[in-house]
N, C-alpha and C positions, 0 to 999 in steps of 0.2 A: 893691210886690210884696213879700208876706209871706217871712219864712225859710222857714218851710212849703215855700213855693210854689217856691222856687228850687230847695231838696232835690228836690221833686217832680218841677221841667221837667229838671234836671240826668239824674235816675232815667229820666224818659222818655226823653232823648236818648241813653241807650246803646244801647239793642234800635235804636233809627233808626241809628246808627253802625254796630252792627254789622252790618245788614241792608244798607246802604250799603256799606261794605266787601266785604261777599258781592258783591254786584251787581257790583263792581269787578275782582273777582278770583274772579269762580263756576266758572272754569274750573280750578280748584284745588280738593283735598280739603279740607272744613272740618271739625271736630268735629257741627256741626251735622248734615251729609250721615250719619253713621251712626247719628243718632236714624231721619230720615229712611228710611234705608234699610230700619229694623224694619217701620217700618210700610208700605213697599212691598212689603216680602216676605209680611207680613200680609196685604195685599190679595190677593194670590195666594193665598193659604191660604184665607182667608174666602169667598172668591168660587169656588174651585176648583168647587161642585156645579154652577155654571152651564154648564159646556163650555169646551171651551180657549180660543176666541176671547175671550172674558168673561173665565176666569181670567189671561189673559196682561195682558190691557188693564186688568184691576183693580190691577194691580202699582203705576204711576202713577198710575193714577183714585184710588184707596184714599190715596197719597202727597201728592197735592193735596186730596182731599175730606175726611180727618180733620181738617185746618187750619181747612179753610171752616166745617167744622160746631162747632169752637172758636169759631172767630171769631162765628159766628152765637149761639152762647150766651152770648158775654161780651154781643154785641151786644143783644139779646135782652132780659137781665138788668139794663140800663143800667150796663152795665161799658164806657162805649165806648175806654178807652185800653187797657185788653186787650183789646178786639176790634182796635182798630187794631194793635195789638203782634203779635196773631195774624197778621193780615193781612199784615202783611209776611212772616210765617212761609209763607204761600199763595206769595208773592210771589218767595220765595227756593224753594219746591218748583217752582214754575213755570221758574224759573232751572236749576233741577237737574233736571230733567226735560226742559229742552231740548237739554241736552248728550246726554241719552241719545237721544234722539229725533235729533238731529243727525248722529248715529253709524248712524242705523241701514243706510246703506250701504256704509261702510267698515268697520263692527263692529270696531273698535279699542280698544273699553273691556275693562277685565278684567272677569267677570261671575263672579257667586258661581255655583259649581260648575265653574269652567272653560270650557274651548273645547266641549264636548259639549252645553251648554245652549242652548236657545234664547232668542235678540236679539230680547227683547219689542218694538221698537219696526220692528225688520226685518220679525218675523212679521207685527204688524198693519197696518204698511203693504202689505207683499206681498200681505197676502190681501185689503186692499180696495183693491189696484191702485192706490196711493198714491205709491208707493215713489218715483216722478218728482219728487213736492213737498216730499221729506224735506228740506230746505235752507229752503224757505217754510214747513212746519209748524214747525220746531226756531226759525227766527225770527219767528214768531208767538208760540209761549210765550215766549221769551226777552225782547221786548218789553211782553208782557202782564206778565209778571213784574218786570221794571224798571218800569212805571206802576205799578202797586198798591205797589209800596216804595214808590214816590216818594209817590202819593195817601194810603196809610198812615201814612208818616213825618209830612208835614204835617199829617192828619187827627190825629194821635198829640200834635203841639205844641202845634194848637189848641186837642183840648180839656183839655191840661194847664194853656194858660194860661187857659183859660175857666174851666174849675170853680171853684166856690166853697168854701172849706175853712172 
């Protein structure tokens, strides 16, 4: 392997390690959660013209959809490594959303705006009569995130090692 390829492989390993660390400590608050919170809140604002249900759903929806859009941009512009790193970000967001969704019944997470604001996932699951499936939904989000991070990490290394420079 050429020296340049070693450097690229080591560089590609850094986000893989970070996102695996996140997956192992997903219940803790990480720096990237601050960034994701901005996108979550932006989703509420951007979609606020579409009624209460869409406005509330758009928080978590936009938080995940924005990294998906960036992933697709990189993928379709043949920037596979960047695409897979962003796909790990998608998985990380699913882990983050799984925490919020899983809190829909107990509603113990601190929310922006304090106790007087609507808990997104309690509202969404109550409105759709699916609150009894809170832990199943949170588990699906969690395992989807873990699988996406794993899949994207493997492909990041694959694309790094097979790309000719």
